[in-house]
VOVEX-96061 format. One record per residue: x, y, z of N, C-alpha, C, O in turn; residue in one letter. Coordinates in nm, 2 decimals. Layout:
REM VOVEX-96061
((X Y Z) (X Y Z) (X Y Z) (X Y Z) "A")
...
***
This chain:
REM VOVEX-96061
((0.09 -0.12 0.00) (0.00 -0.01 -0.01) (0.08 0.12 -0.01) (0.17 0.13 0.08) "M")
((0.06 0.22 -0.09) (0.13 0.34 -0.08) (0.07 0.43 0.02) (-0.05 0.46 0.04) "I")
((0.19 0.49 0.11) (0.16 0.58 0.23) (0.13 0.71 0.16) (0.22 0.76 0.09) "D")
((0.02 0.77 0.16) (-0.03 0.88 0.12) (0.00 0.98 0.24) (-0.03 0.95 0.35) "V")
((0.06 1.11 0.21) (0.07 1.20 0.33) (-0.06 1.28 0.34) (-0.14 1.30 0.25) "P")
((-0.08 1.31 0.48) (-0.19 1.38 0.50) (-0.19 1.51 0.48) (-0.09 1.58 0.51) "R")
((-0.30 1.57 0.43) (-0.30 1.72 0.40) (-0.39 1.80 0.50) (-0.50 1.75 0.52) "I")
((-0.36 1.90 0.56) (-0.42 1.98 0.64) (-0.53 2.06 0.55) (-0.51 2.11 0.44) "R")
((-0.66 2.06 0.61) (-0.75 2.14 0.55) (-0.87 2.20 0.63) (-0.89 2.16 0.75) "M")
((-0.95 2.29 0.60) (-1.05 2.33 0.67) (-1.20 2.24 0.63) (-1.21 2.17 0.53) "T")
((-1.29 2.25 0.70) (-1.42 2.18 0.68) (-1.46 2.22 0.55) (-1.50 2.15 0.46) "D")
((-1.45 2.36 0.54) (-1.52 2.43 0.41) (-1.44 2.36 0.28) (-1.50 2.31 0.19) "A")
((-1.30 2.36 0.29) (-1.23 2.30 0.17) (-1.26 2.16 0.15) (-1.26 2.11 0.04) "E")
((-1.28 2.07 0.26) (-1.33 1.94 0.26) (-1.46 1.91 0.18) (-1.48 1.81 0.11) "Y")
((-1.53 1.99 0.21) (-1.67 1.99 0.14) (-1.69 2.04 0.02) (-1.80 2.01 -0.05) "F")
((-1.59 2.12 -0.04) (-1.56 2.14 -0.17) (-1.50 2.04 -0.27) (-1.52 2.05 -0.40) "E")
((-1.45 1.95 -0.20) (-1.36 1.83 -0.29) (-1.46 1.77 -0.38) (-1.57 1.74 -0.34) "L")
((-1.40 1.75 -0.50) (-1.49 1.67 -0.59) (-1.51 1.52 -0.55) (-1.43 1.47 -0.47) "P")
((-1.61 1.45 -0.59) (-1.60 1.31 -0.56) (-1.49 1.23 -0.59) (-1.43 1.22 -0.70) "P")
((-1.45 1.15 -0.48) (-1.33 1.07 -0.49) (-1.36 0.91 -0.52) (-1.47 0.85 -0.50) "Q")
((-1.26 0.85 -0.59) (-1.28 0.71 -0.61) (-1.23 0.62 -0.49) (-1.25 0.50 -0.49) "S")
((-1.17 0.68 -0.38) (-1.14 0.62 -0.26) (-1.21 0.69 -0.16) (-1.25 0.81 -0.17) "Q")
((-1.25 0.61 -0.04) (-1.30 0.68 0.07) (-1.20 0.78 0.13) (-1.08 0.76 0.15) "P")
((-1.26 0.91 0.17) (-1.18 1.00 0.24) (-1.26 1.04 0.36) (-1.38 1.02 0.37) "I")
((-1.18 1.10 0.45) (-1.22 1.16 0.59) (-1.16 1.28 0.62) (-1.06 1.32 0.56) "E")
((-1.20 1.35 0.70) (-1.12 1.45 0.75) (-1.12 1.42 0.91) (-1.22 1.43 0.98) "L")
((-0.99 1.39 0.95) (-0.98 1.35 1.11) (-0.86 1.43 1.15) (-0.75 1.43 1.09) "I")
((-0.90 1.52 1.26) (-0.81 1.61 1.33) (-0.75 1.71 1.22) (-0.63 1.74 1.22) "N")
((-0.84 1.76 1.13) (-0.82 1.85 1.05) (-0.72 1.82 0.93) (-0.68 1.90 0.85) "G")
((-0.69 1.68 0.92) (-0.61 1.61 0.81) (-0.69 1.53 0.72) (-0.77 1.45 0.77) "E")
((-0.68 1.55 0.59) (-0.75 1.45 0.49) (-0.68 1.34 0.49) (-0.56 1.33 0.47) "L")
((-0.77 1.22 0.53) (-0.73 1.08 0.53) (-0.78 1.01 0.40) (-0.90 1.03 0.37) "V")
((-0.70 0.94 0.32) (-0.73 0.87 0.20) (-0.73 0.74 0.25) (-0.62 0.69 0.30) "V")
((-0.85 0.67 0.26) (-0.85 0.51 0.31) (-0.84 0.44 0.19) (-0.86 0.49 0.07) "N")
((-0.80 0.31 0.22) (-0.78 0.22 0.12) (-0.92 0.16 0.06) (-1.02 0.14 0.14) "P")
((-0.94 0.12 -0.08) (-1.06 0.10 -0.14) (-1.10 -0.04 -0.06) (-1.02 -0.13 -0.04) "A")
((-1.23 -0.05 -0.03) (-1.28 -0.16 0.03) (-1.27 -0.29 -0.04) (-1.29 -0.29 -0.16) "P")
((-1.24 -0.40 0.01) (-1.23 -0.53 -0.05) (-1.34 -0.62 -0.04) (-1.42 -0.60 0.05) "V")
((-1.35 -0.72 -0.11) (-1.49 -0.80 -0.12) (-1.53 -0.85 0.02) (-1.65 -0.85 0.06) "P")
((-1.43 -0.90 0.11) (-1.44 -0.95 0.25) (-1.50 -0.83 0.34) (-1.60 -0.85 0.40) "R")
((-1.44 -0.72 0.34) (-1.49 -0.60 0.40) (-1.62 -0.56 0.37) (-1.70 -0.53 0.46) "H")
((-1.66 -0.57 0.25) (-1.80 -0.51 0.21) (-1.90 -0.63 0.24) (-2.01 -0.60 0.29) "Q")
((-1.87 -0.76 0.23) (-1.95 -0.86 0.28) (-1.98 -0.83 0.44) (-2.10 -0.82 0.47) "N")
((-1.88 -0.81 0.52) (-1.91 -0.79 0.67) (-1.98 -0.67 0.68) (-2.07 -0.67 0.77) "V")
((-1.97 -0.56 0.62) (-2.01 -0.44 0.64) (-2.17 -0.46 0.61) (-2.26 -0.42 0.69) "M")
((-2.21 -0.51 0.49) (-2.34 -0.54 0.46) (-2.41 -0.64 0.57) (-2.52 -0.61 0.62) "L")
((-2.34 -0.74 0.59) (-2.41 -0.83 0.71) (-2.42 -0.76 0.82) (-2.52 -0.79 0.89) "N")
((-2.33 -0.66 0.87) (-2.36 -0.61 0.99) (-2.48 -0.49 0.98) (-2.55 -0.47 1.08) "T")
((-2.50 -0.44 0.87) (-2.61 -0.35 0.85) (-2.73 -0.41 0.86) (-2.83 -0.37 0.91) "A")
((-2.72 -0.53 0.79) (-2.85 -0.64 0.79) (-2.90 -0.68 0.93) (-3.02 -0.68 0.96) "F")
((-2.80 -0.72 1.01) (-2.82 -0.76 1.14) (-2.88 -0.64 1.22) (-2.98 -0.66 1.30) "V")
((-2.83 -0.52 1.21) (-2.88 -0.40 1.29) (-3.03 -0.37 1.22) (-3.12 -0.33 1.30) "L")
((-3.05 -0.37 1.10) (-3.16 -0.35 1.03) (-3.28 -0.45 1.09) (-3.40 -0.41 1.10) "K")
((-3.25 -0.57 1.11) (-3.34 -0.65 1.16) (-3.40 -0.64 1.30) (-3.49 -0.70 1.34) "D")
((-3.31 -0.55 1.37) (-3.35 -0.51 1.50) (-3.43 -0.39 1.51) (-3.47 -0.36 1.62) "L")
((-3.46 -0.32 1.40) (-3.52 -0.20 1.41) (-3.67 -0.21 1.45) (-3.71 -0.12 1.52) "L")
((-3.75 -0.31 1.41) (-3.88 -0.32 1.47) (-3.87 -0.32 1.63) (-3.97 -0.28 1.69) "P")
((-3.76 -0.36 1.70) (-3.76 -0.37 1.84) (-3.70 -0.25 1.90) (-3.75 -0.19 1.99) "I")
((-3.57 -0.21 1.85) (-3.53 -0.09 1.89) (-3.54 0.05 1.83) (-3.53 0.15 1.89) "V")
((-3.58 0.05 1.70) (-3.62 0.16 1.65) (-3.50 0.23 1.59) (-3.39 0.16 1.58) "G")
((-3.51 0.35 1.55) (-3.40 0.43 1.48) (-3.39 0.40 1.34) (-3.47 0.36 1.27) "G")
((-3.25 0.44 1.31) (-3.21 0.42 1.16) (-3.07 0.36 1.16) (-2.99 0.38 1.25) "K")
((-3.05 0.28 1.05) (-2.91 0.23 1.02) (-2.87 0.28 0.89) (-2.94 0.30 0.79) "V")
((-2.74 0.31 0.89) (-2.67 0.38 0.76) (-2.54 0.30 0.75) (-2.48 0.25 0.84) "F")
((-2.49 0.31 0.63) (-2.37 0.25 0.59) (-2.29 0.33 0.49) (-2.34 0.41 0.41) "A")
((-2.16 0.31 0.50) (-2.06 0.40 0.42) (-2.09 0.39 0.26) (-2.12 0.29 0.20) "A")
((-2.08 0.49 0.20) (-1.99 0.61 0.22) (-2.11 0.71 0.28) (-2.22 0.73 0.23) "P")
((-2.08 0.75 0.39) (-2.17 0.86 0.46) (-2.10 0.95 0.56) (-2.06 0.89 0.66) "L")
((-2.09 1.07 0.54) (-2.02 1.15 0.63) (-2.10 1.18 0.74) (-2.22 1.21 0.74) "E")
((-2.01 1.18 0.88) (-2.05 1.22 0.98) (-1.97 1.35 1.04) (-1.85 1.35 1.07) "V")
((-2.06 1.45 1.06) (-1.99 1.59 1.10) (-1.98 1.58 1.27) (-2.09 1.58 1.33) "Y")
((-1.88 1.56 1.33) (-1.87 1.57 1.46) (-1.82 1.72 1.53) (-1.85 1.75 1.64) "L")
((-1.75 1.77 1.45) (-1.70 1.90 1.49) (-1.59 1.95 1.39) (-1.54 1.88 1.31) "G")
((-1.55 2.06 1.42) (-1.45 2.14 1.33) (-1.33 2.05 1.32) (-1.25 2.02 1.41) "Q")
((-1.31 1.99 1.17) (-1.19 1.93 1.15) (-1.21 1.78 1.17) (-1.12 1.70 1.16) "G")
((-1.34 1.73 1.20) (-1.36 1.59 1.25) (-1.50 1.55 1.17) (-1.61 1.57 1.21) "Q")
((-1.46 1.48 1.04) (-1.57 1.43 0.96) (-1.53 1.30 0.90) (-1.47 1.29 0.79) "I")
((-1.57 1.19 1.00) (-1.53 1.05 0.97) (-1.65 1.00 0.87) (-1.75 1.06 0.85) "P")
((-1.62 0.87 0.81) (-1.71 0.80 0.72) (-1.72 0.66 0.80) (-1.65 0.57 0.76) "Q")
((-1.79 0.64 0.91) (-1.78 0.50 0.95) (-1.84 0.40 0.87) (-1.93 0.43 0.79) "P")
((-1.81 0.27 0.88) (-1.87 0.16 0.81) (-2.02 0.14 0.81) (-2.10 0.13 0.71) "D")
((-2.05 0.15 0.94) (-2.19 0.12 0.98) (-2.24 0.21 1.08) (-2.15 0.24 1.16) "V")
((-2.33 0.25 1.09) (-2.40 0.33 1.21) (-2.54 0.31 1.23) (-2.62 0.27 1.15) "M")
((-2.57 0.34 1.37) (-2.71 0.31 1.41) (-2.74 0.45 1.49) (-2.67 0.50 1.57) "W")
((-2.86 0.51 1.45) (-2.90 0.63 1.53) (-3.02 0.59 1.60) (-3.12 0.55 1.54) "I")
((-3.02 0.60 1.72) (-3.14 0.58 1.81) (-3.25 0.68 1.80) (-3.23 0.80 1.76) "A")
((-3.38 0.64 1.82) (-3.50 0.72 1.82) (-3.48 0.88 1.88) (-3.51 0.98 1.82) "P")
((-3.42 0.86 2.01) (-3.39 0.98 2.08) (-3.24 1.03 2.07) (-3.19 1.10 2.15) "D")
((-3.18 1.00 1.96) (-3.03 1.05 1.95) (-3.02 1.19 1.94) (-3.10 1.27 1.89) "S")
((-2.88 1.24 1.99) (-2.84 1.36 1.95) (-2.78 1.38 1.81) (-2.74 1.49 1.76) "K")
((-2.79 1.27 1.75) (-2.73 1.29 1.61) (-2.85 1.32 1.51) (-2.96 1.26 1.51) "C")
((-2.82 1.42 1.43) (-2.93 1.49 1.33) (-2.92 1.41 1.22) (-2.80 1.38 1.19) "I")
((-3.01 1.38 1.14) (-3.01 1.33 1.01) (-3.02 1.44 0.91) (-3.13 1.50 0.89) "I")
((-2.92 1.48 0.85) (-2.93 1.61 0.75) (-2.94 1.57 0.62) (-2.92 1.45 0.59) "D")
((-2.98 1.66 0.53) (-2.99 1.61 0.38) (-2.84 1.55 0.32) (-2.84 1.46 0.24) "D")
((-2.74 1.61 0.36) (-2.61 1.56 0.31) (-2.53 1.45 0.40) (-2.45 1.37 0.34) "K")
((-2.53 1.46 0.52) (-2.47 1.40 0.61) (-2.53 1.38 0.76) (-2.64 1.44 0.78) "R")
((-2.48 1.30 0.85) (-2.51 1.30 0.98) (-2.45 1.39 1.07) (-2.33 1.38 1.09) "L")
((-2.51 1.48 1.13) (-2.45 1.59 1.22) (-2.45 1.55 1.37) (-2.56 1.56 1.43) "M")
((-2.35 1.51 1.44) (-2.33 1.47 1.57) (-2.31 1.32 1.58) (-2.30 1.25 1.48) "G")
((-2.29 1.27 1.71) (-2.24 1.13 1.72) (-2.38 1.02 1.69) (-2.49 1.02 1.74) "P")
((-2.33 0.94 1.61) (-2.43 0.83 1.60) (-2.41 0.75 1.74) (-2.31 0.77 1.81) "P")
((-2.51 0.67 1.77) (-2.53 0.59 1.89) (-2.43 0.50 1.89) (-2.35 0.49 1.98) "D")
((-2.42 0.41 1.78) (-2.33 0.30 1.74) (-2.26 0.32 1.63) (-2.32 0.34 1.52) "L")
((-2.14 0.30 1.64) (-2.06 0.32 1.53) (-1.97 0.19 1.52) (-1.91 0.14 1.61) "V")
((-1.96 0.14 1.39) (-1.88 0.01 1.34) (-1.79 0.04 1.26) (-1.83 0.11 1.16) "V")
((-1.67 0.02 1.27) (-1.56 0.02 1.18) (-1.49 -0.12 1.16) (-1.45 -0.19 1.25) "E")
((-1.48 -0.14 1.02) (-1.44 -0.29 0.98) (-1.29 -0.25 0.92) (-1.26 -0.15 0.84) "I")
((-1.21 -0.34 0.98) (-1.07 -0.32 0.94) (-1.05 -0.36 0.80) (-1.11 -0.45 0.75) "F")
((-0.96 -0.28 0.73) (-0.90 -0.30 0.60) (-0.76 -0.30 0.60) (-0.70 -0.25 0.70) "S")
((-0.70 -0.35 0.51) (-0.55 -0.35 0.49) (-0.51 -0.21 0.53) (-0.55 -0.13 0.44) "P")
((-0.44 -0.16 0.62) (-0.39 -0.01 0.64) (-0.50 0.07 0.71) (-0.47 0.20 0.73) "G")
((-0.60 0.02 0.76) (-0.69 0.10 0.83) (-0.70 0.08 0.99) (-0.75 0.16 1.07) "S")
((-0.63 -0.03 1.02) (-0.64 -0.07 1.17) (-0.57 0.03 1.27) (-0.62 0.06 1.38) "V")
((-0.46 0.10 1.22) (-0.40 0.18 1.31) (-0.50 0.31 1.34) (-0.52 0.35 1.46) "V")
((-0.56 0.36 1.23) (-0.64 0.47 1.23) (-0.78 0.43 1.30) (-0.85 0.51 1.36) "N")
((-0.82 0.31 1.29) (-0.95 0.26 1.36) (-0.93 0.25 1.51) (-1.02 0.28 1.59) "D")
((-0.81 0.21 1.55) (-0.79 0.18 1.69) (-0.72 0.30 1.76) (-0.71 0.30 1.88) "R")
((-0.67 0.40 1.67) (-0.61 0.51 1.72) (-0.71 0.65 1.72) (-0.79 0.68 1.81) "G")
((-0.68 0.71 1.60) (-0.75 0.84 1.60) (-0.90 0.85 1.61) (-0.96 0.94 1.68) "D")
((-0.95 0.74 1.54) (-1.10 0.72 1.53) (-1.16 0.68 1.67) (-1.27 0.71 1.70) "K")
((-1.09 0.61 1.74) (-1.12 0.54 1.86) (-1.14 0.67 1.96) (-1.25 0.69 2.02) "F")
((-1.03 0.76 1.96) (-1.02 0.87 2.04) (-1.14 0.98 1.99) (-1.21 1.03 2.07) "D")
((-1.16 0.99 1.89) (-1.27 1.08 1.82) (-1.40 1.02 1.86) (-1.47 1.09 1.93) "L")
((-1.42 0.92 1.83) (-1.57 0.86 1.87) (-1.59 0.86 2.03) (-1.70 0.89 2.08) "Y")
((-1.49 0.84 2.11) (-1.49 0.85 2.26) (-1.51 1.00 2.29) (-1.60 1.02 2.37) "Q")
((-1.44 1.09 2.24) (-1.44 1.24 2.28) (-1.58 1.29 2.24) (-1.64 1.37 2.32) "R")
((-1.64 1.24 2.12) (-1.76 1.31 2.08) (-1.88 1.24 2.14) (-1.99 1.30 2.12) "Y")
((-1.88 1.13 2.20) (-1.98 1.07 2.27) (-2.05 0.96 2.21) (-2.16 0.94 2.24) "G")
((-1.99 0.89 2.13) (-2.05 0.78 2.06) (-2.07 0.66 2.17) (-1.97 0.62 2.23) "V")
((-2.19 0.61 2.18) (-2.23 0.53 2.30) (-2.18 0.39 2.29) (-2.17 0.32 2.40) "R")
((-2.13 0.33 2.16) (-2.10 0.21 2.16) (-2.00 0.20 2.03) (-2.04 0.26 1.93) "E")
((-1.89 0.14 2.03) (-1.80 0.12 1.91) (-1.77 -0.04 1.90) (-1.74 -0.11 2.00) "Y")
((-1.79 -0.08 1.78) (-1.75 -0.20 1.73) (-1.65 -0.20 1.64) (-1.67 -0.14 1.54) "W")
((-1.53 -0.25 1.67) (-1.43 -0.28 1.57) (-1.42 -0.43 1.51) (-1.39 -0.52 1.59) "M")
((-1.44 -0.46 1.38) (-1.44 -0.59 1.34) (-1.33 -0.60 1.26) (-1.28 -0.51 1.18) "I")
((-1.28 -0.73 1.28) (-1.16 -0.78 1.19) (-1.22 -0.88 1.10) (-1.27 -0.98 1.16) "D")
((-1.23 -0.87 0.97) (-1.31 -0.96 0.90) (-1.21 -1.09 0.86) (-1.26 -1.20 0.84) "P")
((-1.08 -1.06 0.86) (-0.98 -1.18 0.85) (-0.98 -1.27 0.96) (-0.97 -1.39 0.95) "S")
((-0.97 -1.21 1.08) (-0.95 -1.30 1.20) (-1.08 -1.34 1.24) (-1.08 -1.44 1.31) "E")
((-1.19 -1.26 1.21) (-1.32 -1.31 1.24) (-1.37 -1.29 1.40) (-1.43 -1.37 1.47) "E")
((-1.32 -1.14 1.44) (-1.38 -1.12 1.57) (-1.44 -0.97 1.57) (-1.42 -0.89 1.48) "Y")
((-1.51 -0.94 1.68) (-1.57 -0.81 1.70) (-1.53 -0.77 1.84) (-1.56 -0.85 1.93) "I")
((-1.46 -0.66 1.85) (-1.42 -0.60 1.97) (-1.52 -0.49 2.01) (-1.55 -0.40 1.93) "E")
((-1.58 -0.49 2.12) (-1.70 -0.41 2.16) (-1.66 -0.32 2.29) (-1.63 -0.36 2.40) "V")
((-1.67 -0.20 2.24) (-1.65 -0.09 2.35) (-1.79 0.00 2.38) (-1.87 0.05 2.30) "F")
((-1.80 0.01 2.51) (-1.92 0.10 2.55) (-1.87 0.21 2.63) (-1.77 0.21 2.71) "T")
((-1.94 0.33 2.60) (-1.91 0.46 2.69) (-1.97 0.46 2.82) (-2.09 0.45 2.85) "L")
((-1.87 0.48 2.90) (-1.92 0.48 3.06) (-1.83 0.60 3.11) (-1.70 0.60 3.11) "V")
((-1.91 0.68 3.15) (-1.84 0.81 3.22) (-1.74 0.87 3.13) (-1.63 0.91 3.17) "N")
((-1.78 0.89 3.01) (-1.70 0.97 2.90) (-1.59 0.88 2.83) (-1.51 0.93 2.75) "N")
((-1.58 0.75 2.88) (-1.45 0.66 2.84) (-1.50 0.54 2.79) (-1.60 0.48 2.84) "L")
((-1.43 0.49 2.67) (-1.49 0.37 2.63) (-1.41 0.25 2.72) (-1.29 0.24 2.74) "F")
((-1.51 0.17 2.76) (-1.47 0.04 2.83) (-1.48 -0.07 2.75) (-1.59 -0.08 2.69) "I")
((-1.39 -0.16 2.74) (-1.39 -0.28 2.65) (-1.49 -0.37 2.73) (-1.48 -0.40 2.85) "R")
((-1.59 -0.40 2.63) (-1.70 -0.51 2.69) (-1.64 -0.65 2.67) (-1.65 -0.74 2.75) "Q")
((-1.58 -0.66 2.54) (-1.53 -0.79 2.52) (-1.47 -0.80 2.38) (-1.48 -0.70 2.30) "G")
((-1.42 -0.91 2.34) (-1.39 -0.94 2.21) (-1.46 -1.10 2.17) (-1.45 -1.20 2.25) "I")
((-1.53 -1.09 2.07) (-1.62 -1.19 2.03) (-1.58 -1.26 1.91) (-1.59 -1.20 1.80) "Y")
((-1.54 -1.38 1.91) (-1.51 -1.45 1.77) (-1.63 -1.50 1.71) (-1.74 -1.51 1.77) "A")
((-1.61 -1.54 1.57) (-1.73 -1.60 1.49) (-1.79 -1.72 1.58) (-1.73 -1.80 1.64) "T")
((-1.92 -1.70 1.58) (-2.00 -1.85 1.66) (-2.03 -1.79 1.79) (-2.12 -1.84 1.85) "G")
((-1.97 -1.68 1.84) (-2.03 -1.64 1.97) (-2.14 -1.53 1.97) (-2.17 -1.48 1.86) "K")
((-2.20 -1.50 2.09) (-2.30 -1.40 2.09) (-2.25 -1.29 2.20) (-2.16 -1.31 2.28) "Q")
((-2.31 -1.18 2.18) (-2.29 -1.08 2.29) (-2.40 -1.00 2.31) (-2.48 -1.00 2.22) "F")
((-2.44 -0.92 2.40) (-2.55 -0.83 2.40) (-2.48 -0.68 2.39) (-2.37 -0.65 2.43) "T")
((-2.58 -0.61 2.34) (-2.53 -0.46 2.31) (-2.61 -0.38 2.38) (-2.72 -0.36 2.35) "S")
((-2.54 -0.31 2.49) (-2.62 -0.21 2.58) (-2.70 -0.10 2.51) (-2.81 -0.06 2.55) "P")
((-2.63 -0.04 2.40) (-2.71 0.06 2.34) (-2.81 0.02 2.26) (-2.91 0.09 2.25) "V")
((-2.82 -0.11 2.21) (-2.94 -0.16 2.15) (-3.02 -0.24 2.24) (-3.08 -0.34 2.21) "L")
((-3.04 -0.18 2.36) (-3.14 -0.23 2.47) (-3.10 -0.38 2.52) (-3.19 -0.44 2.58) "G")
((-2.99 -0.43 2.51) (-2.96 -0.56 2.55) (-2.98 -0.66 2.43) (-2.98 -0.79 2.46) "G")
((-3.00 -0.61 2.32) (-3.03 -0.71 2.20) (-2.89 -0.80 2.19) (-2.78 -0.75 2.20) "A")
((-2.93 -0.94 2.16) (-2.83 -1.03 2.15) (-2.78 -1.03 1.99) (-2.86 -1.04 1.90) "V")
((-2.64 -1.02 1.98) (-2.59 -1.01 1.85) (-2.50 -1.15 1.83) (-2.41 -1.19 1.90) "I")
((-2.55 -1.21 1.73) (-2.48 -1.34 1.70) (-2.37 -1.31 1.58) (-2.40 -1.25 1.47) "D")
((-2.25 -1.34 1.62) (-2.13 -1.28 1.53) (-2.14 -1.39 1.41) (-2.06 -1.36 1.32) "T")
((-2.22 -1.51 1.40) (-2.22 -1.59 1.29) (-2.25 -1.51 1.18) (-2.17 -1.49 1.08) "T")
((-2.37 -1.46 1.19) (-2.44 -1.37 1.10) (-2.38 -1.26 1.04) (-2.41 -1.21 0.93) "K")
((-2.28 -1.21 1.12) (-2.20 -1.10 1.08) (-2.07 -1.15 0.97) (-2.04 -1.09 0.87) "I")
((-2.02 -1.26 1.00) (-1.92 -1.33 0.92) (-1.96 -1.42 0.81) (-1.87 -1.46 0.74) "F")
((-2.08 -1.44 0.79) (-2.13 -1.53 0.69) (-2.08 -1.48 0.56) (-2.09 -1.36 0.53) "E")
((-2.02 -1.58 0.48) (-1.97 -1.55 0.34) (-2.06 -1.61 0.25) (-2.03 -1.59 0.13) "W")
***
């Protein structure tokens, strides 16, 4: 993978960029060019979105998947892979993007994205009040779940394929990891 240097820019400059062939984000005021998703990543992303969508009759809200910008604050415009917005969320669904923190954010590792997903994005989602954060490794087939407690992410656990976990933000709904990793 080619190491693309990060370019500093304002929110206004970011919003003026033409459509890109690769996913881009503005993190800490720097343009981040992400690797193009591979088939395994896309499969896990869609499976995750479908698992969450199946819960909507119980938990309500809305499910979104990339590419979709989330405006968190000046210089902070990530594009998470999957998001859930609770019915009473602080996140506002705008015409062009989501404004404010989604209640649940899911990032799926791609080659080259792990450091950003575990580092800058972890800190960003914690700081802006995302209530639950899932990091999914499609190659190793595990989901690492963090919940926000007193403004800090606490690791709830790591769940391999074939395991189940409950999601506090989804009202204790049971998530079957097998459905997320189906190929």
